[in-house]
N, C-alpha and C positions, 0 to 999 in steps of 0.2 A: 504494500500500500504506500502510495506517495505521501510524504509528510504533510503537504498542503491539503490533502483530502481526508486527514484524520479528523473525526468530529471533535468539536470544541469540548464536549463533555468528557471525552477520553483524555484530551490533553490536560484537563484540570485534575485528573486523578493523581494522587501521590503513589509512590511505588508500593507501599503496603496495601493501599486500596486496590491497586491493579492485581497484586498477588492474591488478595482475598477474592476478588472477582474471578480470577483464574481458578482458584480452588473450588469456588461455588459452581462454576460451569463444568469443571472436570468431574465433580461429584453429582452431576446431572441435576443440580439445583436442590440437592438434599441438605437441608440445614442440619439434620442429625449427623450426616457424614462429615460436614464441615466442623461441627462441634467436636466430634471424635478426633479429627485431624489436628485441630488446634488445642485439644485437651481442655475445653471450656464447656460451659453449660449451653443448652439450646437457647435460653433467653438471652445470653450474652451474644451469641451469633446473630439472633434475630435483631437485637439492638444495633449491632454492627452493620447489618444489611440495611436497616432502616436509615441509619446515618449516611450510608453510601448512596442510597436512593435519593436522599435530600441533597447531597453534594451534586449528584448527576443532574437533578432537576435545576439546581441553581446554576450550574455551568451551562446548561442547555438554553437558558434564557439569554438570547443575544441582544434583546432590546434593553436590558438592564445595564446601567453604568457600572464600570469595573469596581469602583470603590464600595458602593452598597453591596455588590455581590461578594466582595472580599470580606466585609464585615459580617454578612450572613454566614459565610463559610466558617469564620471564627466562632460564631455562635453554634453552628452545627457541630463543630469539633469540641465544644465545651470550653473553649479558651476565653470566651467573653459570654457573660450571661445574657439571656434574651432581652431583658429590659434595657440593659446598657446598649446592646446592639441597636435596638429600636430608637433610643435617644440619639445615638451617633448618626444613624441614617437620616432621621428627621432633621437634625441640625445641618447635615450635608445638603439635604434637599432645599432647606430654607436658604442657605447661602448660595446654592446654585441658582435658585429663582431670583434672589436679589442681584446676583451678578448679571443674569440675563436681562432683568429689568433695567439695570444701570447701562448695560450695553445698548439696549433698544432706545433708551433715553438720550444716548450720545449721538445717535444717528440723525 
């Protein structure tokens, strides 16, 4: 596959996410098999899959600005709590709107 034809959601995966996805596919989508492979419980694997699904959905949204997508990714990873992520994104959008209004007013 040519590099420029790789879907954006695939490019957004971290190496460990890609390894998990590979294990999931090779085990025919059996979460029980993946849990055995990783030596963890079924709910742990389910949670990991749910987070991976969220990451893919976030990376698949092309219309979203990169910064809000980045902040949402941090929230999905648990590196920023959801309320803080919402505050940061809202502040970013306010400043973006103000900058756009200022730019239009200058014309």
